[in-house]
N, C-alpha and C positions, 0 to 999 in steps of 0.2 A: 945196873944203871940204865935208864932209858935215854935214847938219843932224842934230840929236839924234834926231828922229823917224825918219829913214831908217835909223839904225843898229839900231833895234828891229824893223824889218820882218822880218828872217830869224828872229828869236826867236819871233814870234807863232805861225807854223805849228808849230814845235817844241813850244811850250806847248800848242797844241791837240792835237797828237799825244799828248803826255804825258797830258793830261786824258782823251782817248779811251781810252788804254791803261789808265789807272787805273779808268775806268768799266767797261771790259771785264773787268778783273781782279776788281772788286767783284761784277759780275754772275756771273762764273764761280764765285766763292766762295759766292754765294747759291745757285746751282744745285747745287753740291757738297753744301752743307749740307742743302738740300731732299732731295737723293737719299739722304743718310745717314738722314734722318728717315723717308723712305719705306721704305728697306731695313729699318730697325729695326722699323717697324710691320708690314711684311710678315712678318718673322721671328716677331714676336709672334703674328700671326694664324695662321701655319702651326703654331706650337708649341701653340696652344690648339685647333686643329682636330682632330676625331677622325681616327684613322688611316684612310687611304684603302685600299680593298680592293686587294690585290696584282694582281688581274687587270683593274683598270679601264683602259679604253682599248685593251685587247687584243681581237682578234676572238674571238667565242665559237666553241668547237669543236662540231661536230655530232656527235650520238651515234647 
């Protein structure tokens, strides 16, 4: 005959795994939202920046 406490043992690791999975999902959602905010801010900064010279970053030609 099994005791009631013994029947719950296999369930606990599953509950822990589910909780860890939920925590990871929440963390991932927070990171995604943070990335969205950063991308939006980067686009705003780029849009407000003066145009960069076309030759920037290229080697200068000798005359």
